[in-house]
N, C-alpha and C positions, 0 to 999 in steps of 0.2 A: 487404524486408521491409513486408508491408501494414500498414497502422493497427491491424486487428484483433489479428494476431501479435504487433504491439508491445506492446498492451495486456495481451496473454495472456502474453508472455514477462515483463513487469514484475510482473504480478499473482502469476506463480510465483514470481519473486525475492523478494516482499515475503513469502510462505508461508515461503522459507525463512528468512529474516533474522528472521522473528517466533518461528520455531520454534528455531531458534539462540538466541535471545533467551531463551526460555523455559527450553531446557538448561541454559543457563549460570545464571539465577537458582535453578532447582533442584540444581544441584551446588553453589552457595555458601550453601544450606541444610544441606547435610551437613557443609561444612567452615568454621566459622565462623571460624578464623584467616585464611581468605583474605579475609574481608570488613574485616578490618581492614588489609588490606596496602593501602598508598597507590596503588600501579599498579593496583590491581584496582578502588579507588573512583575512579580517573579513567577508567578503562575504563568502567564502570558508568556514569558521568555521560555520557559519548559517547553509549553506545549509548540512554540514554533521551533526549539530544537527537536522535540518529538517529530514534526511533520518533516523536517529537513531530514532527519535520519533514517526514516521511513521512505522517502523519494530516494536516498542516496541507495539504501538496500535494494529497493525495488527494481532500479537501475542496473543494480550490480545483477540481481535473480535474471534479468532478464538476458544481460550480457552472457550469463554462464548458460542459460537455458540454451540462447543461439549457439554457443560454440558446441555445447554438447548433441543440438540436432544436426549441426554441420558435421561434427565428427563421425558420427554414426552412419552417415549417408557417404563417406568418403571411403574409396579403396584405400588400404586393406582392413580400413576398421569395421568396415560396413558387413564383413563376415564374419569377425568375431561378433558384433552386435547382434547380427541375426541369429547366431550360435547360442548365444546367451538369453535372447529374447529383450534386449534393450530397445527401448520405444521412444517416442520422440514426446519431450515433455513440452507442457503448454506455459507461454508465456504468462506473467501476472498482467491482469488487466485489471482496470478498477469499473466498477458495478456502473451499468447504464444510470445514468442521471446524476453520480457523484460530484460531478463537476460544477452543478449547480446547489447553491446555497437553499437550505431549506426555509420555509416560510416561518417565521417566528409570531408567534399571537400571545399576548396578553391580556 
């Protein structure tokens, strides 16, 4: 699997996680007794922690990609980069529409 394919697969998985979390939170709005359940509270805390870790790592990835892309364009590193075929790397971008919570119907 090439680098770009890995990034696209990760972005797709991230979109699925975000979508699932949104649906789960929408369900809790309809079932207040679920919010009081201790297991659900623990699950919710774990999911929030996961979202935070993903956000931090996404930010780190984009910073690293920016530094790499800058380095391969600057002299004298650009000479070595062109000799060995180093190419610009894409930034992590969320799928279009992932900022909008999905509609949940029961």
